[in-house]
N, C-alpha and C positions, 0 to 999 in steps of 0.2 A: 628676479622679482623682488624678493625681500631686500636686496641691495638698494635697487631704486627706491623703494618706500623709506629706507633709512636716510638716503641721501636728501630726500625731499624736505625732511624735517631739520636738516643741518642748517645752522645760521652761517652768515659770511664770516663771522669772526671764527668760529669754530673750524670752517673750512680752511680758512688761511692758517690757523694754528696747526691743524694736520698737515698741511702741504709743508710748513715750515719745519715741524718735526721730521717729516719724511725727508726733506731735502738735507737737513742737518746729519741725520743718520746715514744717508747716501753719500755726502761728502766725506764723512768719517771713514766709512768702509773703504771708499775709493782711495783716501789718502793712506790708510792702513795698508791696502793691498798693493798700492803703487810703491810705497817705501820699502816693502818687502820683495819687490821683484815680481810680483804676480802678473802674468801676461794678460789676464782677463780681468784687470781692475775695473775698467770701464764697464763691463758686463755686470760685475758684481755691484756696482754703484747703481746702475739702472735698475737691476733686479731688487735691490733693497728699496729704491723710491717706490716701486710698483707693487712689491709683495714683502713688505718689512717683516710681517710676522712669520713668514717662511724662510726667506733668503737670509736674514740677519743671523738667526741661529744656526742656520747651515753653514754659512761662510765662517763663523767662528768656531764651529765643531771641525770643519775641515782644516782650518788653520792649526786648531790645537792638536788634531790628530797628525798633522804633518810635523809639528814641532815635536811631537813624542816619537815619531819615527827617526828623527835626526839625532835624538840623544842616545 
């Protein structure tokens, strides 16, 4: 309900900017995950595009914890 009200006030330029930022973050996470051999790189990229506020910190937290386990 509140989300729909917020989207109604969004200008086309602001919408395109938000989509561009989400796409850039998504491609960055996908690239990072695939370079490091993550089997779920595509899923991480899609999750970051749709839910960046949750998925981006979660991805890097999991990456950081995995790196600490290897050392």
